[in-house]
C-alpha positions, 0 to 999 in steps of 0.5 A: 375458475376465474380467468385471468384478465390480460391487457393494459391498465390505463395508467400503463397506457398513459405512461407509454404515451408520456413516454412517446411524447417526451421522445417526440419533443426531443426528436423532431427539433433534431430532425428539423436541424438535420434537414437544415444542415443537409440543405447547407451541405448541398448549397456548399457542394453546388458553390464547389461545382460552380466554382469548379466549372468556372475554373475549367472554363477559365483554363479552356478559354486561356484566362477568360471567365464567362459573361454569366454563370449561364454560359457555363451551361451552354451545350452542357460541357461545364454544367448541365444547368446552374445548381440551386442554392439553399439557404434554409429557413431564409430564402426559397431555393434558387438558381438565380444568378445576381451580378453586382453593379458598379464593381465587384468587391465581393468581400465588402459588398452591400449585401442588402441590395441582393437578399433574394437567395441564389448566387452572385457572380462578378463578371467585371474583367478589371475587378480583382474578384473577377470570376468569383462566385458566392452564395446570395445571402447575409444570414448565418449558417449552423455554425455561425459562418455568414453565407456569403463568406463561403 
């Protein structure tokens, strides 16, 4: 009697490897995009946390914002620490806070002076943007919105 051999032929194995390669070529870019979107979501959430802490501070201090965002972390009442701003693919994660020189009109500020990531805070009481904080990035997110417009 002749025994039947079990196993895979070389052609079958090559087809399986080709299918796995095609699936990997599709999945890896999608995975990278998901990682970028999660970083963007974290930045937007952290921006909301800072703005909420600023609002609570403003209410507690009867109309005064802190001199710096770091003032929100004193004794941990408003923030335990300044959260990290993530601008995936553009800047390293940073919790640094820059202050705009000579006024804070955040809507039309020159982003080229500050492109290091982190946050920008307006500490000038006479400025209409007083107490405002934005993401320190002139690039766009996955939806095409400029980071500093949030």
